[in-house]
N, CA, C and O of each residue as an XYZ file, in Angstrom:
904
protein
N      37.847   -106.543    -95.266
C      38.646   -106.001    -96.369
C      39.346   -104.735    -95.899
O      38.741   -103.877    -95.256
N      40.645   -104.628    -96.232
C      41.416   -103.447    -95.878
C      41.645   -102.594    -97.114
O      41.910   -103.104    -98.202
N      41.538   -101.273    -96.921
C      41.835   -100.316    -97.979
C      42.952    -99.405    -97.507
O      43.128    -99.198    -96.307
N      43.713    -98.857    -98.462
C      44.730    -97.864    -98.115
C      44.129    -96.504    -98.399
O      43.980    -96.122    -99.560
N      43.776    -95.756    -97.342
C      43.157    -94.445    -97.478
C      44.090    -93.413    -96.864
O      44.397    -93.470    -95.673
N      44.542    -92.462    -97.692
C      45.434    -91.400    -97.222
C      46.654    -91.962    -96.517
O      47.130    -91.391    -95.536
N      47.159    -93.081    -97.017
C      48.385    -93.644    -96.491
C      48.215    -94.560    -95.298
O      49.206    -95.072    -94.777
N      46.962    -94.787    -94.836
C      46.725    -95.628    -93.661
C      45.784    -96.764    -94.019
O      44.890    -96.600    -94.849
N      45.985    -97.912    -93.395
C      45.098    -99.041    -93.616
C      43.854    -98.866    -92.765
O      43.945    -98.723    -91.546
N      42.688    -98.877    -93.404
C      41.421    -98.807    -92.702
C      40.485    -99.817    -93.328
O      40.681   -100.226    -94.473
N      39.469   -100.221    -92.587
C      38.493   -101.120    -93.172
C      37.610   -100.342    -94.136
O      37.489    -99.121    -94.039
N      36.990   -101.070    -95.076
C      36.085   -100.419    -96.023
C      34.951    -99.739    -95.281
O      34.510    -98.657    -95.666
N      34.474   -100.382    -94.202
C      33.387    -99.804    -93.428
C      33.799    -98.485    -92.790
O      33.037    -97.518    -92.803
N      35.019    -98.445    -92.225
C      35.512    -97.209    -91.626
C      35.683    -96.125    -92.671
O      35.336    -94.969    -92.432
N      36.226    -96.497    -93.854
C      36.413    -95.532    -94.926
C      35.101    -94.927    -95.371
O      35.014    -93.718    -95.587
N      34.067    -95.763    -95.513
C      32.746    -95.275    -95.904
C      32.174    -94.342    -94.846
O      31.569    -93.319    -95.165
N      32.375    -94.710    -93.573
C      31.833    -93.879    -92.486
C      32.489    -92.504    -92.483
O      31.800    -91.489    -92.374
N      33.823    -92.463    -92.602
C      34.514    -91.183    -92.618
C      34.116    -90.352    -93.844
O      33.966    -89.133    -93.749
N      33.948    -91.008    -94.979
C      33.553    -90.269    -96.177
C      32.165    -89.662    -96.009
O      31.942    -88.509    -96.379
N      31.243    -90.421    -95.459
C      29.892    -89.890    -95.227
C      29.936    -88.705    -94.276
O      29.262    -87.698    -94.497
N      30.727    -88.823    -93.222
C      30.837    -87.730    -92.259
C      31.476    -86.494    -92.893
O      31.070    -85.365    -92.621
N      32.473    -86.721    -93.734
C      33.160    -85.607    -94.392
C      32.223    -84.882    -95.361
O      32.221    -83.653    -95.419
N      31.435    -85.633    -96.113
C      30.492    -85.030    -97.044
C      29.405    -84.255    -96.285
O      28.989    -83.178    -96.713
N      28.958    -84.805    -95.173
C      27.961    -84.106    -94.355
C      28.545    -82.813    -93.792
O      27.864    -81.789    -93.753
N      29.800    -82.857    -93.357
C      30.477    -81.661    -92.856
C      30.543    -80.587    -93.935
O      30.245    -79.421    -93.673
N      30.932    -80.976    -95.146
C      31.032    -80.014    -96.248
C      29.671    -79.438    -96.611
O      29.564    -78.257    -96.943
N      28.633    -80.260    -96.551
C      27.275    -79.770    -96.839
C      26.848    -78.733    -95.812
O      26.208    -77.741    -96.162
N      27.196    -78.951    -94.545
C      26.877    -77.989    -93.499
C      27.615    -76.675    -93.733
O      27.042    -75.595    -93.584
N      28.878    -76.775    -94.096
C      29.680    -75.584    -94.374
C      29.074    -74.790    -95.543
O      29.011    -73.562    -95.500
N      28.640    -75.492    -96.565
C      27.999    -74.825    -97.698
C      26.694    -74.157    -97.257
O      26.381    -73.050    -97.694
N      25.943    -74.826    -96.399
C      24.698    -74.250    -95.899
C      24.963    -72.990    -95.083
O      24.121    -72.093    -95.048
N      26.114    -72.909    -94.429
C      26.486    -71.730    -93.651
C      26.909    -70.554    -94.533
O      27.035    -69.432    -94.044
N      27.131    -70.801    -95.839
C      27.412    -69.683    -96.730
C      28.697    -69.744    -97.518
O      28.944    -68.860    -98.339
N      29.536    -70.756    -97.304
C      30.744    -70.894    -98.114
C      30.344    -71.368    -99.508
O      29.634    -72.364    -99.647
N      30.797    -70.662   -100.536
C      30.368    -70.950   -101.897
C      31.496    -71.326   -102.852
O      31.246    -71.886   -103.919
N      32.740    -71.021   -102.473
C      33.864    -71.280   -103.378
C      33.987    -72.773   -103.671
O      34.152    -73.580   -102.756
N      33.905    -73.136   -104.947
C      33.869    -74.558   -105.315
C      35.173    -75.270   -104.974
O      35.149    -76.432   -104.566
N      36.317    -74.594   -105.133
C      37.602    -75.222   -104.815
C      37.720    -75.494   -103.321
O      38.220    -76.543   -102.915
N      37.261    -74.553   -102.508
C      37.301    -74.732   -101.057
C      36.410    -75.888   -100.634
O      36.824    -76.734    -99.841
N      35.195    -75.930   -101.154
C      34.271    -77.010   -100.786
C      34.796    -78.368   -101.240
O      34.662    -79.357   -100.518
N      35.390    -78.423   -102.426
C      35.954    -79.692   -102.905
C      37.082    -80.160   -101.991
O      37.206    -81.354   -101.719
N      37.903    -79.227   -101.518
C      39.002    -79.592   -100.613
C      38.463    -80.080    -99.269
O      38.990    -81.033    -98.695
N      37.417    -79.430    -98.771
C      36.836    -79.864    -97.497
C      36.226    -81.255    -97.622
O      36.199    -82.014    -96.653
N      35.736    -81.590    -98.812
C      35.191    -82.931    -99.035
C      36.294    -83.977    -99.170
O      36.056    -85.161    -98.931
N      37.494    -83.551    -99.551
C      38.561    -84.493    -99.882
C      39.547    -84.755    -98.747
O      40.000    -85.885    -98.569
N      39.885    -83.711    -97.973
C      40.949    -83.853    -96.965
C      40.418    -84.640    -95.760
O      39.395    -84.265    -95.187
N      41.099    -85.726    -95.369
C      40.630    -86.578    -94.262
C      40.917    -85.942    -92.903
O      41.979    -86.164    -92.322
N      39.972    -85.155    -92.399
C      40.195    -84.430    -91.138
C      40.491    -85.381    -89.980
O      41.188    -85.004    -89.038
N      39.977    -86.598    -90.036
C      40.230    -87.536    -88.933
C      41.709    -87.877    -88.808
O      42.152    -88.318    -87.748
N      42.479    -87.681    -89.877
C      43.928    -87.933    -89.819
C      44.662    -86.842    -89.045
O      45.827    -87.019    -88.690
N      43.995    -85.715    -88.778
C      44.651    -84.556    -88.180
C      44.231    -84.313    -86.734
O      44.596    -83.296    -86.144
N      43.468    -85.237    -86.162
C      43.050    -85.101    -84.766
C      43.612    -86.270    -83.964
O      43.852    -87.339    -84.527
N      43.827    -86.088    -82.656
C      44.292    -87.199    -81.826
C      43.281    -88.345    -81.814
O      42.084    -88.137    -82.015
N      43.779    -89.545    -81.577
C      42.932    -90.735    -81.629
C      41.706    -90.643    -80.719
O      40.639    -91.155    -81.056
N      41.862    -89.990    -79.567
C      40.737    -89.941    -78.628
C      39.589    -89.063    -79.120
O      38.506    -89.069    -78.535
N      39.822    -88.312    -80.186
C      38.770    -87.447    -80.728
C      38.295    -87.898    -82.106
O      37.617    -87.133    -82.793
N      38.628    -89.106    -82.527
C      38.244    -89.564    -83.860
C      36.731    -89.540    -84.071
O      36.255    -89.252    -85.169
N      35.992    -89.839    -83.026
C      34.531    -89.867    -83.179
C      33.925    -88.470    -83.291
O      32.732    -88.322    -83.555
N      34.760    -87.442    -83.087
C      34.296    -86.053    -83.197
C      35.001    -85.308    -84.323
O      34.875    -84.089    -84.439
N      35.741    -86.038    -85.152
C      36.611    -85.401    -86.144
C      35.860    -84.536    -87.140
O      36.405    -83.541    -87.619
N      34.624    -84.889    -87.462
C      33.884    -84.154    -88.491
C      32.764    -83.296    -87.910
O      31.900    -82.820    -88.645
N      32.777    -83.100    -86.607
C      31.860    -82.142    -86.007
C      32.332    -80.727    -86.283
O      33.527    -80.498    -86.469
N      31.409    -79.775    -86.311
C      31.783    -78.400    -86.639
C      32.202    -77.647    -85.377
O      31.518    -76.739    -84.906
N      33.361    -78.066    -84.849
C      33.894    -77.436    -83.651
C      35.399    -77.679    -83.606
O      35.890    -78.629    -84.216
N      36.138    -76.828    -82.887
C      37.577    -77.068    -82.724
C      37.818    -78.250    -81.803
O      36.940    -78.644    -81.035
N      39.033    -78.817    -81.888
C      39.412    -79.932    -81.039
C      40.845    -79.739    -80.552
O      41.663    -79.177    -81.281
N      41.176    -80.194    -79.328
C      42.552    -80.084    -78.838
C      43.495    -80.980    -79.640
O      43.127    -82.078    -80.057
N      44.728    -80.487    -79.847
C      45.744    -81.290    -80.544
C      47.040    -81.375    -79.728
O      48.051    -81.873    -80.223
N      47.013    -80.892    -78.488
C      48.208    -80.914    -77.649
C      48.883    -79.556    -77.594
O      48.633    -78.696    -78.439
N      49.737    -79.364    -76.599
C      50.485    -78.123    -76.400
C      49.573    -76.902    -76.253
O      49.977    -75.779    -76.555
N      48.350    -77.127    -75.791
C      47.419    -76.023    -75.619
C      46.868    -75.477    -76.916
O      46.264    -74.404    -76.923
N      47.061    -76.194    -78.028
C      46.616    -75.741    -79.344
C      45.394    -76.532    -79.802
O      45.045    -77.556    -79.216
N      44.752    -76.038    -80.857
C      43.552    -76.701    -81.374
C      43.597    -76.789    -82.894
O      44.308    -76.035    -83.557
N      42.824    -77.726    -83.427
C      42.500    -77.745    -84.848
C      41.210    -76.948    -84.980
O      40.248    -77.203    -84.255
N      41.180    -75.995    -85.890
C      40.075    -75.052    -85.958
C      38.772    -75.712    -86.399
O      38.766    -76.767    -87.032
N      37.679    -75.060    -86.046
C      36.344    -75.447    -86.488
C      36.325    -75.532    -88.020
O      36.809    -74.610    -88.676
N      35.789    -76.594    -88.607
C      35.785    -76.734    -90.069
C      35.203    -75.538    -90.810
O      35.743    -75.132    -91.839
N      34.105    -74.962    -90.306
C      33.533    -73.795    -90.988
C      34.534    -72.655    -91.047
O      34.657    -71.998    -92.081
N      35.253    -72.405    -89.957
C      36.229    -71.311    -89.941
C      37.373    -71.605    -90.901
O      37.845    -70.702    -91.593
N      37.827    -72.859    -90.953
C      38.864    -73.244    -91.917
C      38.396    -72.927    -93.340
O      39.137    -72.340    -94.128
N      37.161    -73.319    -93.659
C      36.626    -73.096    -95.001
C      36.420    -71.611    -95.277
O      36.739    -71.133    -96.366
N      35.888    -70.875    -94.297
C      35.660    -69.438    -94.471
C      36.966    -68.708    -94.740
O      37.048    -67.896    -95.661
N      37.991    -68.994    -93.935
C      39.280    -68.321    -94.113
C      39.916    -68.693    -95.441
O      40.532    -67.855    -96.099
N      39.765    -69.952    -95.835
C      40.312    -70.388    -97.117
C      39.627    -69.656    -98.261
O      40.295    -69.145    -99.160
N      38.321    -69.602    -98.235
C      37.563    -68.947    -99.302
C      37.943    -67.475    -99.449
O      38.048    -66.967   -100.566
N      38.148    -66.792    -98.328
C      38.476    -65.365    -98.347
C      39.773    -65.090    -99.106
O      39.943    -64.013    -99.678
N      40.684    -66.059    -99.113
C      41.965    -65.879    -99.804
C      41.840    -65.978   -101.324
O      42.809    -65.716   -102.037
N      40.663    -66.351   -101.830
C      40.489    -66.600   -103.275
C      41.506    -67.630   -103.764
O      42.280    -67.342   -104.677
N      41.517    -68.829   -103.168
C      42.575    -69.803   -103.455
C      42.520    -70.331   -104.880
O      41.447    -70.480   -105.464
N      43.693    -70.609   -105.425
C      43.797    -71.135   -106.782
C      45.095    -71.924   -106.904
O      46.036    -71.680   -106.148
N      45.161    -72.858   -107.835
C      46.408    -73.607   -108.044
C      47.583    -72.677   -108.309
O      47.454    -71.655   -108.983
N      48.735    -73.062   -107.758
C      50.010    -72.378   -107.922
C      50.119    -71.086   -107.121
O      51.132    -70.392   -107.212
N      49.093    -70.750   -106.335
C      49.244    -69.630   -105.403
C      50.286    -69.988   -104.346
O      50.335    -71.119   -103.863
N      51.106    -69.020   -104.000
C      52.110    -69.216   -102.955
C      51.566    -68.621   -101.658
O      51.354    -67.413   -101.555
N      51.342    -69.495   -100.663
C      50.658    -69.085    -99.437
C      51.556    -69.309    -98.224
O      52.177    -70.363    -98.082
N      51.616    -68.306    -97.354
C      52.273    -68.445    -96.057
C      51.203    -68.675    -94.998
O      50.254    -67.899    -94.881
N      51.365    -69.745    -94.229
C      50.490    -69.985    -93.087
C      51.297    -69.827    -91.803
O      52.399    -70.361    -91.683
N      50.744    -69.097    -90.854
C      51.355    -68.966    -89.532
C      50.474    -69.724    -88.547
O      49.324    -69.353    -88.312
N      51.025    -70.785    -87.978
C      50.280    -71.629    -87.046
C      49.897    -72.951    -87.681
O      48.723    -73.191    -87.963
N      50.881    -73.812    -87.908
C      50.644    -75.092    -88.586
C      49.686    -75.982    -87.823
O      48.799    -76.598    -88.415
N      49.860    -76.053    -86.498
C      49.056    -76.972    -85.697
C      49.247    -78.399    -86.162
O      50.380    -78.869    -86.266
N      48.166    -79.093    -86.443
C      48.253    -80.480    -86.910
C      48.497    -80.561    -88.419
O      48.795    -81.634    -88.944
N      48.371    -79.424    -89.115
C      48.604    -79.411    -90.558
C      47.343    -79.421    -91.406
O      47.426    -79.466    -92.633
N      46.164    -79.379    -90.765
C      44.914    -79.516    -91.522
C      44.668    -78.348    -92.478
O      44.339    -78.566    -93.644
N      44.825    -77.108    -91.995
C      44.616    -75.958    -92.870
C      45.591    -75.983    -94.051
O      45.204    -75.676    -95.178
N      46.829    -76.341    -93.803
C      47.818    -76.437    -94.884
C      47.405    -77.496    -95.891
O      47.577    -77.304    -97.094
N      46.856    -78.621    -95.411
C      46.416    -79.687    -96.311
C      45.260    -79.226    -97.187
O      45.208    -79.564    -98.370
N      44.333    -78.459    -96.622
C      43.202    -77.938    -97.404
C      43.712    -77.038    -98.530
O      43.254    -77.149    -99.667
N      44.648    -76.157    -98.221
C      45.212    -75.274    -99.246
C      45.987    -76.072   -100.291
O      45.889    -75.792   -101.486
N      46.755    -77.061    -99.846
C      47.514    -77.889   -100.783
C      46.587    -78.704   -101.675
O      46.885    -78.922   -102.849
N      45.465    -79.154   -101.124
C      44.488    -79.913   -101.901
C      43.966    -79.077   -103.069
O      43.671    -79.613   -104.137
N      43.854    -77.773   -102.868
C      43.410    -76.865   -103.923
C      44.500    -76.670   -104.976
O      44.213    -76.304   -106.116
N      45.738    -76.915   -104.592
C      46.856    -76.761   -105.522
C      47.801    -75.639   -105.159
O      48.691    -75.297   -105.938
N      47.613    -75.050   -103.959
C      48.497    -73.976   -103.511
C      49.857    -74.538   -103.079
O      49.962    -75.683   -102.639
N      50.874    -73.717   -103.213
C      52.207    -74.013   -102.682
C      52.260    -73.382   -101.294
O      52.239    -72.158   -101.168
N      52.329    -74.205   -100.257
C      52.135    -73.730    -98.889
C      53.440    -73.766    -98.107
O      54.144    -74.775    -98.094
N      53.751    -72.648    -97.455
C      54.861    -72.558    -96.511
C      54.223    -72.281    -95.154
O      53.579    -71.249    -94.964
N      54.403    -73.205    -94.212
C      53.691    -73.094    -92.950
C      54.660    -73.109    -91.775
O      55.625    -73.873    -91.762
N      54.390    -72.253    -90.785
C      55.281    -72.049    -89.652
C      54.577    -72.429    -88.359
O      53.399    -72.128    -88.164
N      55.315    -73.095    -87.482
C      54.751    -73.532    -86.201
C      55.756    -73.247    -85.089
O      56.936    -73.579    -85.208
N      55.280    -72.629    -84.008
C      56.174    -72.220    -82.924
C      56.534    -73.370    -81.990
O      57.560    -73.318    -81.313
N      55.686    -74.422    -81.948
C      55.972    -75.593    -81.117
C      56.715    -76.635    -81.948
O      56.198    -77.117    -82.956
N      57.924    -76.977    -81.522
C      58.735    -77.923    -82.276
C      58.068    -79.280    -82.440
O      58.145    -79.884    -83.510
N      57.411    -79.767    -81.382
C      56.769    -81.083    -81.458
C      55.647    -81.086    -82.484
O      55.491    -82.059    -83.223
N      54.858    -80.006    -82.543
C      53.775    -79.931    -83.526
C      54.327    -79.784    -84.944
O      53.797    -80.378    -85.883
N      55.382    -79.000    -85.096
C      55.989    -78.846    -86.424
C      56.483    -80.187    -86.952
O      56.268    -80.517    -88.119
N      57.140    -80.955    -86.097
C      57.661    -82.256    -86.519
C      56.538    -83.224    -86.865
O      56.587    -83.889    -87.899
N      55.522    -83.306    -86.001
C      54.435    -84.249    -86.266
C      53.643    -83.840    -87.504
O      53.215    -84.704    -88.270
N      53.438    -82.530    -87.715
C      52.715    -82.075    -88.907
C      53.509    -82.386    -90.173
O      52.939    -82.800    -91.183
N      54.822    -82.188    -90.116
C      55.666    -82.482    -91.292
C      55.554    -83.961    -91.660
O      55.388    -84.300    -92.831
N      55.643    -84.826    -90.678
C      55.548    -86.263    -90.933
C      54.161    -86.647    -91.443
O      54.027    -87.451    -92.366
N      53.144    -86.069    -90.837
C      51.755    -86.395    -91.219
C      51.472    -85.950    -92.652
O      50.928    -86.717    -93.447
N      51.834    -84.728    -92.978
C      51.587    -84.205    -94.325
C      52.354    -85.003    -95.371
O      51.844    -85.255    -96.463
N      53.576    -85.400    -95.039
C      54.338    -86.230    -95.963
C      53.704    -87.589    -96.157
O      53.613    -88.080    -97.282
N      53.261    -88.204    -95.064
C      52.613    -89.518    -95.147
C      51.335    -89.473    -95.979
O      51.017    -90.422    -96.697
N      50.612    -88.371    -95.877
C      49.343    -88.241    -96.586
C      49.511    -87.752    -98.027
O      48.534    -87.660    -98.770
N      50.746    -87.440    -98.418
C      51.005    -87.096    -99.814
C      50.895    -85.630   -100.155
O      50.786    -85.280   -101.330
N      50.921    -84.754    -99.152
C      50.848    -83.315    -99.436
C      52.259    -82.756    -99.609
O      52.818    -82.123    -98.713
N      52.810    -83.012   -100.788
C      54.195    -82.650   -101.056
C      54.421    -81.178   -101.311
O      55.568    -80.729   -101.313
N      53.353    -80.400   -101.528
C      53.500    -78.968   -101.783
C      53.446    -78.139   -100.505
O      53.230    -76.928   -100.555
N      53.643    -78.793    -99.358
C      53.663    -78.091    -98.076
C      55.056    -78.187    -97.475
O      55.605    -79.279    -97.333
N      55.626    -77.035    -97.121
C      56.917    -76.976    -96.441
C      56.685    -76.459    -95.033
O      56.120    -75.381    -94.849
N      57.123    -77.233    -94.027
C      56.884    -76.898    -92.621
C      58.176    -76.399    -91.993
O      59.247    -76.970    -92.198
N      58.053    -75.326    -91.225
C      59.226    -74.758    -90.560
C      58.904    -74.484    -89.093
O      57.844    -73.940    -88.782
N      59.807    -74.856    -88.199
C      59.678    -74.531    -86.774
C      60.239    -73.130    -86.580
O      61.455    -72.937    -86.584
N      59.355    -72.152    -86.411
C      59.798    -70.756    -86.345
C      58.704    -69.893    -85.744
O      57.548    -70.306    -85.644
N      59.091    -68.682    -85.344
C      58.163    -67.684    -84.817
C      57.530    -66.946    -85.991
O      58.217    -66.265    -86.753
N      56.208    -67.088    -86.128
C      55.517    -66.534    -87.286
C      55.440    -65.031    -87.340
O      55.116    -64.484    -88.394
N      55.726    -64.326    -86.240
C      55.683    -62.862    -86.262
C      56.614    -62.275    -87.311
O      56.382    -61.179    -87.821
N      57.681    -63.024    -87.630
C      58.688    -62.498    -88.547
C      58.518    -63.022    -89.968
O      59.281    -62.658    -90.863
N      57.526    -63.871    -90.174
C      57.278    -64.391    -91.503
C      58.406    -65.282    -91.992
O      59.161    -65.855    -91.208
N      58.496    -65.381    -93.314
C      59.485    -66.262    -93.956
C      60.130    -65.466    -95.086
O      59.836    -65.702    -96.258
N      61.014    -64.518    -94.737
C      61.499    -63.549    -95.726
C      62.204    -64.152    -96.929
O      62.125    -63.593    -98.023
N      62.902    -65.292    -96.760
C      63.625    -65.844    -97.902
C      62.706    -66.540    -98.899
O      63.157    -66.953    -99.967
N      61.416    -66.676    -98.566
C      60.442    -67.228    -99.513
C      59.451    -66.164   -100.003
O      58.634    -66.438   -100.882
N      59.519    -64.977    -99.451
C      58.617    -63.893    -99.850
C      58.968    -63.408   -101.265
O      60.100    -63.587   -101.714
N      58.001    -62.794   -101.972
C      56.665    -62.432   -101.503
C      55.665    -63.578   -101.656
O      55.888    -64.525   -102.411
N      54.558    -63.467   -100.920
C      53.494    -64.464   -100.944
C      52.239    -63.875   -101.571
O      51.947    -62.689   -101.415
N      51.507    -64.717   -102.279
C      50.235    -64.280   -102.852
C      49.162    -64.123   -101.779
O      48.225    -63.339   -101.937
N      49.304    -64.875   -100.683
C      48.338    -64.821    -99.595
C      49.021    -65.234    -98.303
O      49.990    -65.994    -98.308
N      48.500    -64.720    -97.200
C      48.975    -65.088    -95.860
C      47.750    -65.431    -95.023
O      46.753    -64.709    -95.044
N      47.828    -66.533    -94.290
C      46.744    -66.940    -93.395
C      47.337    -67.199    -92.017
O      48.296    -67.959    -91.882
N      46.777    -66.578    -91.014
C      47.262    -66.711    -89.635
C      46.173    -67.399    -88.821
O      45.020    -66.969    -88.823
N      46.548    -68.468    -88.128
C      45.551    -69.285    -87.430
C      45.702    -69.212    -85.913
O      45.386    -70.164    -85.200
N      46.191    -68.062    -85.427
C      46.244    -67.773    -83.994
C      46.034    -66.274    -83.847
O      46.370    -65.499    -84.742
N      45.472    -65.871    -82.706
C      45.100    -64.468    -82.531
C      46.300    -63.621    -82.130
O      46.938    -63.872    -81.108
N      46.595    -62.621    -82.943
C      47.693    -61.698    -82.673
C      47.160    -60.461    -81.960
O      45.999    -60.085    -82.119
N      48.028    -59.839    -81.173
C      47.645    -58.593    -80.526
C      47.557    -57.445    -81.507
O      46.862    -56.458    -81.267
N      48.273    -57.583    -82.628
C      48.265    -56.594    -83.702
C      48.648    -57.312    -84.984
O      49.072    -58.467    -84.945
N      48.505    -56.651    -86.103
C      48.908    -57.245    -87.378
C      50.423    -57.092    -87.526
O      50.911    -55.966    -87.625
N      51.183    -58.195    -87.543
C      52.640    -58.083    -87.622
C      53.095    -57.398    -88.917
O      52.738    -57.848    -90.005
N      53.874    -56.322    -88.815
C      54.318    -55.604    -90.013
C      55.081    -56.480    -91.006
O      54.973    -56.278    -92.215
N      55.854    -57.454    -90.504
C      56.633    -58.311    -91.402
C      55.727    -59.099    -92.335
O      56.078    -59.335    -93.491
N      54.559    -59.509    -91.838
C      53.648    -60.285    -92.679
C      53.052    -59.419    -93.779
O      52.859    -59.882    -94.903
N      52.761    -58.168    -93.459
C      52.269    -57.239    -94.485
C      53.357    -56.979    -95.520
O      53.087    -56.962    -96.721
N      54.585    -56.777    -95.053
C      55.705    -56.520    -95.968
C      55.925    -57.680    -96.928
O      56.285    -57.463    -98.084
N      55.713    -58.910    -96.463
C      55.990    -60.093    -97.277
C      54.820    -60.494    -98.174
O      54.902    -61.479    -98.908
N      53.741    -59.731    -98.109
C      52.577    -59.977    -98.958
C      52.769    -59.270   -100.289
O      53.107    -58.087   -100.327
N      52.555    -59.993   -101.378
C      52.689    -59.422   -102.713
C      51.605    -58.356   -102.944
O      50.471    -58.541   -102.502
N      51.928    -57.243   -103.627
C      50.876    -56.297   -104.004
C      49.770    -57.013   -104.781
O      50.040    -57.761   -105.721
N      48.536    -56.773   -104.377
C      47.408    -57.504   -104.929
C      47.025    -58.705   -104.084
O      46.016    -59.358   -104.350
N      47.832    -59.004   -103.059
C      47.586    -60.175   -102.214
C      46.668    -59.884   -101.050
O      46.323    -58.737   -100.769
N      46.278    -60.971   -100.373
C      45.356    -60.887    -99.246
C      45.932    -61.629    -98.045
O      46.614    -62.644    -98.189
N      45.644    -61.103    -96.867
C      45.977    -61.795    -95.625
C      44.729    -61.847    -94.765
O      43.976    -60.876    -94.703
N      44.502    -62.976    -94.098
C      43.428    -63.086    -93.130
C      44.038    -63.474    -91.796
O      44.843    -64.400    -91.707
N      43.634    -62.735    -90.743
C      44.284    -62.892    -89.442
C      43.308    -62.536    -88.326
O      42.634    -61.508    -88.400
N      43.223    -63.379    -87.286
C      42.450    -62.987    -86.101
C      43.285    -62.044    -85.236
O      44.469    -62.284    -84.996
N      42.651    -60.976    -84.777
C      43.354    -59.975    -83.973
C      42.550    -59.701    -82.708
O      41.337    -59.497    -82.762
N      43.243    -59.698    -81.568
C      42.580    -59.392    -80.311
C      43.161    -60.210    -79.179
O      44.015    -61.070    -79.395
N      42.698    -59.941    -77.978
C      43.192    -60.607    -76.780
C      42.501    -61.943    -76.579
O      41.329    -62.107    -76.921
N      43.234    -62.895    -76.022
C      42.642    -64.185    -75.694
C      41.579    -64.029    -74.609
O      40.708    -64.886    -74.462
N      41.652    -62.925    -73.845
C      40.701    -62.687    -72.760
C      39.577    -61.727    -73.172
O      38.659    -61.479    -72.391
N      39.647    -61.191    -74.383
C      38.653    -60.228    -74.821
C      38.120    -60.552    -76.203
O      38.091    -61.711    -76.617
N      37.702    -59.524    -76.905
C      37.117    -59.695    -78.230
C      38.216    -59.918    -79.263
O      39.217    -59.203    -79.287
N      38.016    -60.912    -80.109
C      38.886    -61.136    -81.261
C      38.060    -60.940    -82.533
O      36.891    -61.322    -82.588
N      38.662    -60.359    -83.525
C      37.995    -60.175    -84.804
C      38.847    -60.742    -85.919
O      40.071    -60.604    -85.914
N      38.192    -61.382    -86.877
C      38.888    -61.877    -88.053
C      39.014    -60.716    -89.028
O      38.014    -60.139    -89.455
N      40.253    -60.379    -89.378
C      40.539    -59.200    -90.191
C      41.054    -59.624    -91.562
O      41.923    -60.490    -91.669
N      40.512    -59.010    -92.604
C      41.034    -59.174    -93.952
C      41.943    -57.993    -94.257
O      41.535    -56.838    -94.139
N      43.181    -58.292    -94.653
C      44.145    -57.271    -95.069
C      44.313    -57.381    -96.579
O      44.661    -58.446    -97.089
N      44.071    -56.300    -97.289
C      44.245    -56.279    -98.739
C      45.372    -55.301    -99.084
O      45.284    -54.109    -98.791
N      46.413    -55.813    -99.700
C      47.561    -54.992   -100.075
C      47.409    -54.632   -101.548
O      47.854    -55.373   -102.425
N      46.789    -53.507   -101.813
C      46.523    -53.113   -103.193
C      47.787    -52.629   -103.895
O      47.943    -52.794   -105.104
N      48.677    -52.034   -103.123
C      50.002    -51.644   -103.608
C      50.888    -51.500   -102.382
O      50.410    -51.653   -101.258
N      52.154    -51.213   -102.574
C      53.056    -51.059   -101.428
C      52.605    -49.928   -100.520
O      52.884    -49.953    -99.321
N      51.917    -48.944   -101.065
C      51.503    -47.778   -100.292
C      50.007    -47.758    -99.977
O      49.507    -46.792    -99.402
N      49.302    -48.805   -100.347
C      47.854    -48.837   -100.149
C      47.466    -50.188    -99.548
O      47.248    -51.164   -100.264
N      47.385    -50.220    -98.218
C      47.021    -51.426    -97.488
C      45.730    -51.144    -96.727
O      45.662    -50.201    -95.939
N      44.713    -51.959    -96.963
C      43.408    -51.728    -96.348
C      42.998    -52.930    -95.508
O      43.351    -54.067    -95.821
N      42.260    -52.674    -94.455
C      41.796    -53.743    -93.569
C      40.276    -53.689    -93.450
O      39.651    -52.635    -93.571
N      39.707    -54.873    -93.207
C      38.254    -54.956    -93.048
C      37.937    -56.005    -92.000
O      38.484    -57.108    -92.023
N      37.052    -55.655    -91.084
C      36.621    -56.563    -90.028
C      35.560    -57.489    -90.592
O      34.556    -57.025    -91.132
N      35.775    -58.827    -90.470
C      34.865    -59.798    -91.068
C      33.869    -60.390    -90.072
O      32.664    -60.381    -90.321
N      34.368    -60.906    -88.943
C      33.462    -61.492    -87.957
C      34.204    -61.761    -86.657
O      35.428    -61.887    -86.658
N      33.473    -61.850    -85.541
C      34.107    -62.189    -84.263
C      34.486    -63.666    -84.232
O      33.763    -64.511    -84.758
N      35.622    -63.969    -83.612
C      36.131    -65.344    -83.565
C      36.771    -65.607    -82.210
O      36.893    -64.710    -81.376
N      37.176    -66.852    -82.010
C      37.917    -67.224    -80.803
C      39.044    -68.164    -81.198
O      38.795    -69.306    -81.583
N      40.296    -67.685    -81.104
C      41.479    -68.467    -81.438
C      42.421    -68.509    -80.238
O      42.350    -67.663    -79.347
N      43.303    -69.504    -80.230
C      44.396    -69.503    -79.266
C      45.326    -68.326    -79.584
O      45.351    -67.865    -80.725
N      46.091    -67.831    -78.602
C      46.945    -66.670    -78.855
C      48.147    -66.991    -79.741
O      48.664    -68.108    -79.732
N      48.573    -66.001    -80.496
C      49.784    -66.107    -81.308
C      50.982    -65.819    -80.394
O      51.193    -64.682    -79.972
N      51.754    -66.854    -80.097
C      52.834    -66.764    -79.126
C      54.121    -66.261    -79.769
O      54.281    -66.280    -80.990
N      55.026    -65.815    -78.918
C      56.350    -65.391    -79.366
C      57.398    -66.287    -78.718
O      57.222    -66.744    -77.589
N      58.496    -66.538    -79.443
C      59.573    -67.351    -78.906
C      59.336    -68.837    -79.130
O      58.254    -69.351    -78.845
N      60.345    -69.520    -79.640
C      60.201    -70.936    -79.963
C      59.918    -71.775    -78.729
O      60.423    -71.489    -77.643
N      59.110    -72.808    -78.902
C      58.747    -73.698    -77.797
C      59.226    -75.107    -78.121
O      59.026    -76.025    -77.326
């Protein structure tokens, strides 16, 4: 028997297997400390196996990053959930993502009901993510091939910003494009040294505060279109 799951034909047995793996992944994430119900529901719903290359399908729901080409990775599920939860996600939030990759983080935010604008520096990844997200029905995600250091000024301000590559510093343009009262989460540090996940809270135009959350390991945030 064939079923249509997330726009693809799969056998009922395969669908059940992926669902069991996805639920187990979400349970592990909850055990690690993620508590936001919207985030956990999205992690249970979004088919992560659709966002990894075919050769890694058997590892799609393991709690680790995986290569997606162009030297980039799909992030560890726990980190995806942790970063999502920190943003206090809610329906109709306008979110800027820097580092589309395969589109998985954008899909998680869209599953919650956020309006997502996502930027990717590699043209091939931007194109494949746009097609994948469209095929899977995530219509509230807009993908742009662009350098994320400069943000997306014609769509600003944003309620939240999420950066999924390690920057050498917090780009001023991203802070400027964050709405007062908004939050940004960004890994900062060298690819060869310590990286820290930083929460930026913009309480007002003149009051921006940062807080170090935890050590992480991300690919570097590159400059210049590829």
